[in-house]
C-alpha positions in Angstrom: -36.0 34.5 -51.2 -38.3 32.4 -49.2 -36.7 29.1 -50.4 -33.2 30.4 -49.4 -34.6 31.5 -46.0 -36.0 28.0 -45.5 -32.7 26.5 -46.5 -30.8 28.8 -44.1 -33.2 27.8 -41.3 -32.7 24.1 -42.1 -28.9 24.6 -42.0 -29.2 26.6 -38.8 -31.4 23.8 -37.2 -28.8 21.2 -38.3 -26.0 23.3 -36.9 -27.9 23.8 -33.6 -28.6 20.0 -33.4 -24.9 19.1 -34.0 -23.8 21.8 -31.6 -26.0 20.3 -29.0 -24.6 16.8 -29.7 -21.1 18.2 -29.4 -22.0 19.9 -26.1 -23.4 16.6 -24.8 -20.2 14.7 -25.8 -18.0 17.4 -24.2 -20.0 17.0 -20.9 -19.6 13.3 -21.1 -15.9 13.6 -21.7 -15.6 16.1 -18.9 -17.4 13.6 -16.6 -15.1 10.8 -17.6 -12.1 13.0 -17.1 -13.2 14.0 -13.7 -13.9 10.3 -12.7 -10.4 9.3 -13.9 -8.9 12.1 -11.9 -10.8 11.2 -8.8 -9.8 7.5 -9.2 -6.2 8.5 -9.7 -6.3 10.6 -6.5 -7.8 7.7 -4.5 -5.2 5.3 -5.8 -2.4 7.8 -4.9 -3.8 8.0 -1.4 -3.9 4.2 -1.2 -0.3 4.0 -2.4 0.8 6.6 0.1 -0.8 4.7 2.9 0.8 1.5 1.8 4.1 3.2 1.5 3.7 4.6 5.0 2.8 1.2 6.3 5.8 -0.5 4.8 8.1 2.3 6.1 6.7 1.8 9.6 7.1 -1.9 9.3 10.7 -1.5 8.0 11.6 0.8 10.9 10.0 -1.5 13.4 11.9 -4.5 12.1 15.2 -2.5 12.0 14.7 -1.4 15.6 13.9 -5.0 16.6 17.0 -6.3 14.8 19.2 -3.7 16.6 17.7 -4.6 20.0 18.3 -8.3 19.3 21.9 -7.6 18.2 22.5 -5.6 21.3 21.0 -8.2 23.5 23.2 -11.0 22.0 26.4 -8.9 22.1 29.1 -10.4 24.2 28.8 -7.8 27.0 25.0 -7.9 27.4 24.1 -11.6 28.0 26.4 -14.5 28.0 25.7 -17.4 25.7 25.3 -19.7 28.7 22.5 -17.5 30.0 20.7 -17.6 26.7 21.1 -21.4 26.5 19.8 -21.6 30.1 16.7 -19.6 29.1 16.0 -21.8 26.1 16.4 -25.1 28.1 14.3 -23.6 30.9 11.5 -22.8 28.4 11.7 -26.3 26.9 11.5 -27.9 30.4 8.6 -25.7 31.4 6.8 -26.7 28.2 7.4 -30.4 28.9 6.1 -30.0 32.4 3.0 -28.3 31.2 2.3 -31.1 28.7 2.8 -33.7 31.5 0.4 -31.9 33.8 -2.1 -31.5 31.0 -2.0 -35.2 30.2 -2.6 -36.0 33.9 -5.7 -33.8 33.8 -6.9 -35.4 30.6 -6.2 -32.3 28.4 -3.6 -34.2 26.3 -4.1 -35.8 22.9 -6.2 -38.9 22.6 -4.2 -42.2 22.4 -3.2 -43.3 19.0 -5.3 -46.5 19.2 -8.5 -44.5 19.7 -9.3 -46.0 23.1 -10.4 -43.9 26.1 -8.8 -44.4 29.5 
């Protein structure tokens, strides 16, 4: 009986060891699963934030396009007034560049000489 008891104890010890190994693997898999879940949640939050950003950008661009369409409509501003604004801007830009060149803020001459 003693040899069968030793054999049972050996089997019991092996079963306990394998059970401990399985328990360790289950803990590892549980940790990996939790990490995957947490990562998926973080990615979902990033995607939601990105979606909200693009939605905001789209609505802003749509509102700007509507305002531009209203401002260029025939009743709001005439085409001559818009042309006047563009020409005035270009003349002001030219004037600023002339004044800047008088004060020495302009680009250096092409030949590299200093005046």
